[in-house]
C-alpha atoms as a printed R data frame, in Angstrom:
   type eleno elety resid chain resno       x      y       z
1  ATOM     1    CA   MET     A     1 -53.719  8.967  82.595
2  ATOM     2    CA   GLY     A     2 -53.806  6.465  79.822
3  ATOM     3    CA   GLY     A     3 -56.571  4.034  79.266
4  ATOM     4    CA   THR     A     4 -60.079  4.067  77.995
5  ATOM     5    CA   GLY     A     5 -62.667  5.942  80.001
6  ATOM     6    CA   GLY     A     6 -60.059  7.040  82.561
7  ATOM     7    CA   TYR     A     7 -59.164  3.473  83.495
8  ATOM     8    CA   PRO     A     8 -55.505  2.439  83.312
9  ATOM     9    CA   ARG     A     9 -54.469 -0.098  80.650
10 ATOM    10    CA   THR     A    10 -50.987 -0.996  81.843
11 ATOM    11    CA   MET     A    11 -49.091 -1.232  85.115
12 ATOM    12    CA   GLY     A    12 -47.399  2.087  84.275
13 ATOM    13    CA   ASP     A    13 -50.811  3.650  83.750
14 ATOM    14    CA   GLN     A    14 -51.954  2.184  87.074
15 ATOM    15    CA   THR     A    15 -48.976  3.758  88.829
16 ATOM    16    CA   GLN     A    16 -49.756  7.154  87.281
17 ATOM    17    CA   HIS     A    17 -53.429  6.746  88.165
18 ATOM    18    CA   ASP     A    18 -52.575  5.942  91.785
19 ATOM    19    CA   ALA     A    19 -50.142  8.859  92.032
20 ATOM    20    CA   ALA     A    20 -52.728 11.275  90.630
21 ATOM    21    CA   ARG     A    21 -55.392  9.960  93.007
22 ATOM    22    CA   ILE     A    22 -53.067 10.401  95.994
23 ATOM    23    CA   GLU     A    23 -52.125 13.920  94.887
24 ATOM    24    CA   LEU     A    24 -55.798 14.832  94.500
25 ATOM    25    CA   GLN     A    25 -56.588 13.461  97.962
26 ATOM    26    CA   GLU     A    26 -53.721 15.444  99.457
27 ATOM    27    CA   LEU     A    27 -54.973 18.645  97.809
28 ATOM    28    CA   LEU     A    28 -58.444 18.064  99.207
29 ATOM    29    CA   LEU     A    29 -57.315 17.094 102.694
30 ATOM    30    CA   THR     A    30 -54.819 19.949 103.090
31 ATOM    31    CA   ALA     A    31 -57.041 22.732 101.727
32 ATOM    32    CA   GLU     A    32 -57.686 25.282 104.439
33 ATOM    33    CA   ASP     A    33 -61.076 26.225 103.014
34 ATOM    34    CA   VAL     A    34 -63.477 25.368 100.212
35 ATOM    35    CA   ASN     A    35 -61.951 27.990  97.895
36 ATOM    36    CA   GLU     A    36 -58.370 26.795  98.259
37 ATOM    37    CA   PHE     A    37 -58.979 23.341  96.756
38 ATOM    38    CA   PRO     A    38 -60.023 24.507  93.261
39 ATOM    39    CA   ARG     A    39 -57.148 27.040  93.191
40 ATOM    40    CA   LYS     A    40 -54.631 24.313  93.984
41 ATOM    41    CA   LEU     A    41 -56.311 21.939  91.532
42 ATOM    42    CA   ALA     A    42 -56.037 24.502  88.715
43 ATOM    43    CA   LEU     A    43 -52.331 24.986  89.460
44 ATOM    44    CA   VAL     A    44 -51.613 21.257  89.557
45 ATOM    45    CA   ALA     A    45 -53.592 20.634  86.363
46 ATOM    46    CA   ALA     A    46 -51.773 23.369  84.436
47 ATOM    47    CA   ASP     A    47 -48.378 22.297  85.764
48 ATOM    48    CA   GLY     A    48 -49.076 18.669  84.881
49 ATOM    49    CA   MET     A    49 -49.762 19.562  81.249
50 ATOM    50    CA   GLY     A    50 -46.444 21.329  80.716
51 ATOM    51    CA   SER     A    51 -44.957 24.754  80.188
52 ATOM    52    CA   GLY     A    52 -47.198 27.543  78.964
53 ATOM    53    CA   ILE     A    53 -50.459 25.801  79.841
54 ATOM    54    CA   SER     A    54 -53.186 27.568  81.788
55 ATOM    55    CA   CYS     A    55 -56.165 26.064  83.568
56 ATOM    56    CA   GLY     A    56 -59.449 27.518  84.701
57 ATOM    57    CA   ILE     A    57 -62.264 25.898  86.623
58 ATOM    58    CA   THR     A    58 -65.838 27.043  86.100
59 ATOM    59    CA   LEU     A    59 -68.866 25.787  87.975
60 ATOM    60    CA   HIS     A    60 -72.448 26.467  87.118
61 ATOM    61    CA   ARG     A    61 -74.484 27.970  89.929
62 ATOM    62    CA   ASP     A    62 -78.184 28.510  89.396
63 ATOM    63    CA   GLY     A    63 -77.645 27.726  85.719
64 ATOM    64    CA   ARG     A    64 -74.996 30.405  85.246
65 ATOM    65    CA   PRO     A    65 -71.248 29.958  84.929
66 ATOM    66    CA   ALA     A    66 -69.065 31.208  87.755
67 ATOM    67    CA   THR     A    67 -65.279 31.161  87.572
68 ATOM    68    CA   VAL     A    68 -64.029 29.420  90.660
69 ATOM    69    CA   ALA     A    69 -60.275 29.195  90.148
70 ATOM    70    CA   SER     A    70 -57.544 29.889  87.629
71 ATOM    71    CA   SER     A    71 -53.930 28.830  87.423
72 ATOM    72    CA   ASP     A    72 -52.766 32.249  86.246
73 ATOM    73    CA   THR     A    73 -53.817 35.672  84.936
74 ATOM    74    CA   ARG     A    74 -54.208 34.431  81.360
75 ATOM    75    CA   ALA     A    75 -56.698 31.761  82.425
76 ATOM    76    CA   THR     A    76 -58.610 34.306  84.489
77 ATOM    77    CA   GLN     A    77 -58.868 36.691  81.528
78 ATOM    78    CA   VAL     A    78 -60.038 33.965  79.143
79 ATOM    79    CA   MET     A    79 -62.600 32.689  81.612
80 ATOM    80    CA   ARG     A    80 -63.965 36.176  82.315
81 ATOM    81    CA   SER     A    81 -64.303 36.771  78.593
82 ATOM    82    CA   SER     A    82 -66.068 33.441  78.104
83 ATOM    83    CA   THR     A    83 -68.407 34.110  81.016
84 ATOM    84    CA   ALA     A    84 -69.230 37.576  79.672
85 ATOM    85    CA   THR     A    85 -69.972 36.095  76.245
86 ATOM    86    CA   TRP     A    86 -72.214 33.458  77.804
87 ATOM    87    CA   ARG     A    87 -74.107 36.066  79.812
88 ATOM    88    CA   GLY     A    88 -74.649 38.108  76.653
89 ATOM    89    CA   ARG     A    89 -76.538 35.159  75.156
90 ATOM    90    CA   ALA     A    90 -78.838 34.653  78.143
């Protein structure tokens, strides 16, 4: 989504921005439960970036990272490793 600070600069950027917003709304509205939305979001994000890209979503709960969703096994492995490294520092 082109533009500074996430805001579109051109009409083409506006169209992409609108399409992404609609897709995000659809993901949220069609999720069957609270866990399904981040899984779908990770898949869409990875797919939108191109072939061979993985995506992981981590939230912090009580000050600690918790992997919520991953687009694939590779993302899951990387996120688990990162979380383990973080916990080792605590």
